[in-house]
N, C-alpha and C positions, 0 to 999 in steps of 0.2 A: 540827697545826702541825709542819712538817717540821724546821725548825731550832730547836733548844731554846735556842740562844744568845740570841736576841731575847727569848724568853719569860723566861729566867733574868735578863736585864737588867731587864726590866719588873718582875718579881717582887722584885728586889733594891731597887727604889725604894719599896716599901711603907713607909708612915709617914714618908717623907722630906718635909721642908719646906725650900724654897730661897728665901732672900731675893733679890730682883731689884732692878733700878734703879728709882728714883722711888717707893720705898715699896711696890712690888708684891711679891707672894710667891706661890709655887706650893706645892701640896700633892698628894701621891700616896697613894692607897689602892688596893692591888692584892692580890688573893688568887686562888690557883688553886682552882677548884671543879670539881665533876663537870659534864660536858657535858650539856646539856638543850636543849629547844626555846628556852628563854629565853636560854641562854648556850651556844650551839653551839661556841664556841671554848674553853670551859672556864676563862675568866678573868673575874672580877668586878673592875671597876676604876672609879676616879673620879680624874681628873686635872684639877685646877682652878687657875685664876689668880685672885688676889684683889688688890684695890687697897689703898691705905694705910688706908682706912676698914673694911677686912675684908669688903668686898662682893665676891662672886664676879662677875667680869666675863666669864669664859670658862671652860668646862669641857667635857670629854668623859667620858661615863660610861655605865654600863648598870645603875645602881642601881634604877631604876624604869622601868616601861613608859609609853609614851605613844602616842596615836593621831595620826599625822600627818594633816594636812588631806587629805581624799580627793577624788578627782575626782568629777564629778557622778554617775557610775554605778559607781564603784570600790567594792570591798569594804573594810570597816573592818579594819585590821590593826594589832595592837599591835606596836610596834617597841621593842626594849630598848636597843640601841646608839644613842646620840644625843649631840648637843652643845647646850650652853647658850651663847647669845651674848647677853649682857645679859639681857633678859627673854624672849627667844625660845628655843623648843626646836625643834631641827631634827634630822632623821635623820642618823645617821653610819654609814657602811659600814665595819665592822671588817674589815680585810684581813689584818693580821698585827701582832704586837707592835711590830715595827720601824716600820711605817707609822703606827701609833697614836702612838708617840713623836715621829716626824717631823712628823706633822700638828699635834700639840699644840705642839711647840716652834716651828714655823713661825708659828702663830697668836699665840703669846706674843710672839715677836719683832715681828710686825706690830703688835700692840696697844701694846707698850711703846715700840717705835720710832716709833709714830705714822704708819706707812705706810698 
C-alpha cells in the first residue's frame, strides 16, 4: 500500500463502535498482519453494520474464506475478502483502505437511508 495515511486511518478504527440513526450501530475490527496468500494487503478486518436487534445486516471482512459460486467449467477458488448482505455472502475486491471505508460507509448510508 503506497499511502500509509489510509492504512493508519483504518487501523485507528479498531475496536470502535458507532451508534447510528434508528438504532443501527457499526463495529470495526482491524489489525495489521503479515502479508500472505490469504491476506495479500496485510490487513485483517471486519466492518459491520447491525440493527437494533443486534443482527448484522451488512459487513465487509476477510475473517474467513468462502467459495463463490463458480461458472460451469470454472475452477473452485477460495476468496477471503467478501461482504455479507443480510444472509448472502458475496466477493469483495479490496483495493485500498480508503476504498474499503468508502464502500462500507456508502452501503451503511444506503441501508439506513432506505435508498
